[in-house]
C-alpha positions in Angstrom: 9.6 4.3 -13.9 9.9 4.7 -10.2 8.3 8.1 -8.8 8.4 9.2 -5.2 7.0 11.8 -3.3 9.6 13.2 -0.6 10.7 15.9 1.9 7.3 17.6 2.0 5.6 17.1 -1.4 8.5 17.2 -3.6 8.5 14.6 -6.7 11.3 12.5 -7.6 12.4 9.7 -10.1 14.4 7.1 -8.3 17.4 5.7 -10.4 19.6 3.5 -8.4 20.6 5.1 -5.1 19.7 8.7 -6.3 16.4 10.7 -6.6 16.4 12.9 -9.2 14.1 16.0 -8.3 11.6 16.6 -11.0 9.1 18.9 -8.7 8.6 21.3 -11.5 6.6 18.4 -13.4 3.8 19.1 -10.7 3.2 22.6 -12.8 1.4 20.5 -15.5 -1.6 19.7 -12.8 -4.8 21.7 -13.1 -5.5 24.1 -10.4 -8.1 23.1 -7.8 -10.7 25.2 -5.8 -13.3 24.4 -3.0 -14.9 22.0 -3.2 -11.7 20.0 -4.0 -11.5 16.8 -6.0 -11.8 13.8 -3.9 -9.4 11.7 -5.9 -5.7 12.0 -6.4 -4.8 14.8 -9.2 -1.4 13.6 -9.6 -2.6 10.1 -10.4 -5.1 11.2 -12.7 -2.7 13.4 -14.8 0.2 10.7 -14.2 0.8 10.5 -18.0 1.5 14.2 -18.3 3.2 14.5 -15.1 5.7 11.5 -16.2 6.3 13.4 -19.7 7.3 16.5 -18.3 9.4 14.7 -15.6 11.5 12.9 -18.3 12.0 16.4 -19.8 13.3 17.6 -16.5 15.4 14.8 -15.4 18.6 15.5 -17.3 18.9 18.8 -15.4 17.2 17.9 -12.4 19.2 18.0 -9.0 20.4 14.6 -7.7 20.2 13.5 -4.3 21.3 10.3 -2.3 18.4 8.1 -2.0 19.3 7.6 1.8 19.3 11.4 2.3 15.5 12.1 1.6 12.5 11.3 3.5 10.0 9.2 1.7 6.4 10.0 1.7 3.4 7.9 0.4 3.7 7.9 -3.2 -0.3 8.8 -3.4 -1.3 11.9 -1.3 -5.1 11.9 -1.6 -6.6 8.3 -2.3 -10.3 8.6 -2.0 -10.3 5.2 -0.3 -8.0 2.6 1.0 -9.6 -0.8 0.2 -8.4 -4.2 1.8 -8.8 -7.9 0.8 -9.1 -10.1 3.8 -8.2 -13.8 3.6 -6.9 -13.5 0.4 -4.0 -16.3 0.9 -5.0 -20.0 1.6 -2.1 -20.1 4.1 -3.0 -17.1 6.0 -6.6 -18.6 6.2 -5.0 -21.7 7.7 -2.9 -19.9 10.4 -6.0 -17.9 11.5 -7.8 -21.1 12.3 -5.0 -21.8 14.8 -4.3 -18.7 16.2 -6.9 -17.4 18.7 -5.6 -13.7 18.4 -5.7 -13.9 14.5 -9.4 -15.1 14.7 -10.6 -12.4 17.1 -13.5 -10.5 15.9 -14.5 -13.3 13.5 -16.5 -15.4 15.8 -19.7 -17.1 14.3 -18.3 -17.0 10.9 -18.5 -20.3 9.0 -16.4 -19.5 6.1 -12.9 -18.1 5.1 -13.7 -17.3 1.6 -12.8 -13.6 0.4 -15.9 -13.7 -1.8 -18.2 -14.5 1.3 -16.2 -12.0 3.6 -16.1 -8.9 1.0 -13.6 -6.1 1.1 -13.4 -3.5 3.7 -12.0 0.0 4.0 -9.4 1.6 6.2 -9.6 5.4 7.1 -7.2 7.6 4.9 -5.9 9.1 7.8 -3.9 6.1 8.7 -1.7 6.5 5.5 1.8 7.3 5.9 5.0 6.9 3.7 8.0 4.8 4.9 9.9 7.7 5.8 8.1 8.0 9.2 7.7 5.9 12.1 4.9 3.5 13.1 3.4 4.4 16.4 1.4 1.8 18.2 -1.5 3.3 19.6 -2.7 0.6 21.8 0.6 -1.0 23.5 -1.3 -3.2 25.8 -2.8 -5.0 22.9 -0.9 -7.0 20.1 -0.5 -4.9 16.8 0.4 -7.3 13.9 2.5 -6.6 10.6 0.9 -7.6 7.2 3.0 -7.0 4.1 0.8 -6.7 1.0 1.3 -5.6 -2.8 -0.6 -2.4 -3.2 -2.5 -1.5 -6.4 -3.0 2.1 -7.3 -5.8 2.9 -9.5 -5.2 5.2 -12.3 -8.7 5.8 -13.8 -12.0 5.6 -13.0 -13.3 1.9 -12.8 -16.9 1.1 -12.5 -18.2 -2.5 -13.1 -14.8 -3.4 -14.7 -14.4 -6.7 -16.1 -11.4 -9.1 -15.0 -9.8 -9.1 -18.6 -10.0 -5.1 -18.5 -8.9 -4.7 -15.0 -5.0 -3.9 -15.4 -5.6 -1.3 -17.9 -7.1 0.8 -15.1 -3.8 0.6 -13.0 -1.6 3.6 -12.6 1.2 1.6 -10.6 2.3 -0.7 -7.8 3.8 -0.1 -4.4 4.3 -2.0 -1.1 1.5 -2.0 1.5 2.2 -2.6 5.1 -1.2 -3.0 6.7 -1.0 -2.9 10.5 -3.7 -4.3 12.8 -4.8 -4.0 16.4 -6.1 -7.5 17.4 -9.4 -7.6 19.3 -13.1 -8.0 18.8 -14.1 -4.7 17.3 -14.9 -4.3 13.6 -11.9 -5.1 11.4 -12.0 -1.3 9.7 -11.9 0.1 13.1 -9.0 -1.8 14.4 -6.9 -1.1 11.2 -7.5 2.4 10.9 -5.1 3.9 13.6 -2.8 6.7 12.5 0.4 5.2 10.8 -1.1 1.7 10.5 -1.3 1.9 6.6 2.1 2.4 5.2 2.6 2.7 1.4 6.3 2.9 -0.2 8.7 3.2 -1.2 7.6 4.8 -4.3 5.3 4.1 -7.0 6.5 1.5 -9.9 4.8 1.9 -13.4 3.1 -1.2 -15.0 5.7 -1.3 -17.4 8.2 -2.7 -15.0 5.8 -4.9 -13.3 4.5 -7.3 -16.6 2.7 -9.7 -14.0 1.5 -8.4 -10.7 0.4 -11.7 -10.0 3.7 -13.5 -9.7 5.7 -11.5 -7.4 7.9 -12.6 -4.3 7.0 -10.8 -1.4 8.6 -11.0 2.2 8.8 -9.2 5.6 11.3 -9.4 8.4 11.3 -7.9 12.0 14.7 -7.1 13.4 16.4 -9.5 10.6 14.2 -12.5 11.3 12.0 -13.5 8.3 8.5 -13.7 9.2 6.6 -13.8 6.1 7.6 -15.0 2.5 5.4 -15.9 -0.3 4.4 -15.1 -3.8 1.4 -13.3 -5.2 0.5 -16.0 -7.3 -0.9 -17.7 -4.1 -3.6 -15.0 -3.7 -7.1 -16.5 -4.0 -8.4 -13.4 -6.0 -5.6 -12.2 -8.2 -5.1 -8.4 -9.2 -7.6 -8.5 -12.0 -10.3 -10.2 -9.9 -9.8 -7.8 -7.2 -10.3 -5.0 -9.3 -13.4 -6.5 -10.9 -14.8 -7.2 -7.3 -14.2 -4.1 -5.9 -15.5 -2.2 -8.9 -18.7 -4.0 -8.8 -19.5 -2.5 -5.4 -17.7 0.9 -5.4 -16.5 3.3 -8.4 -12.7 3.2 -8.1 -11.1 6.7 -8.6 -7.4 7.9 -9.7 -5.6 7.4 -6.5 -7.6 4.6 -4.7 -5.4 2.1 -3.1 -6.2 -1.7 -3.0 -4.1 -3.7 -0.4 -4.3 -7.3 -1.8 -4.0 -9.2 1.2 -1.2 -10.9 3.0 0.3 -14.3 3.4 1.1 -16.4 6.3 3.5 -15.3 8.9 1.6 -12.5 10.6 2.9 -11.8 14.2 3.3 -8.8 16.6 5.6 -6.1 17.0 6.9 -3.9 19.9 8.6 -0.3 20.0 12.0 -0.6 19.1 11.3 -3.1 16.5 12.5 -2.3 12.5 10.3 -4.1 10.1 12.0 -4.7 6.7 9.3 -5.2 4.0 10.2 -6.1 0.1 8.3 -7.1 -3.0 10.1 -8.2 -6.2 10.3 -5.7 -9.0 9.1 -2.7 -6.6 11.7 -2.3 -4.1 12.0 -2.6 -0.2 12.0 -0.3 2.9 12.6 -0.2 6.4 10.1 0.9 8.9 11.0 1.7 12.6 8.1 0.9 15.2 7.5 3.3 18.0 5.3 3.8 21.0 2.5 6.1 20.8 4.5 8.8 22.7 8.1 8.2 21.4 9.9 11.3 20.3 
């Protein structure tokens, strides 16, 4: 199933070029009061939501997919976890691009197990129905297409062989980065610099997340093209690694790293991101004060 959030927190099932409005399925979620949960309630109760959504779908209003504004399929992750240098070819291109290598002076290793993971601010998260706003126009901002893994149930010290059982679904992540000497998390946590979309695809539609083609184009020019089979740490290993350090909660997002072809964008550019079995979206790049 493909579940989307759209038009100010409505819930839909994506069927071809239509969205079936099943917002009534959200009524199965428990009421929450202060202090609110730190995880995502919809993802925690996804099985119940899907069951109710299926029951509502035959009579649900149908809208053209192109007529709705898609929001991030996860509203309230407790954290966005990123995997650096997780494709060998991207490691190699960083060695030859001084801008990509900024902020890594003195590091003698390019192995993800030595670098560790890093966090991105939740306030950076947006859906693909909005615009990306370049906060520092005088500095280079780069695109990075990534498979996004959405955690479905609490995971703490999970073994690699059990890891995929903790996944609620998959999405496309667009991890934007301002280049510079500052800490990586600082430069990647700008508003709109974490794009998630176009929807959540349940694991039954993605039998092997470690064998998916992914690509990114800017204004029709192909920039990135690879396959998740080329990741250094595959999805199971990333969940094992992350859960050894953090407790992963329902709705947590793991951005699994980007392949080679990373490059800068400017206002007016249109980014097209695609991942096999998940879908595709377009994202317009705007200046900080456009519109």
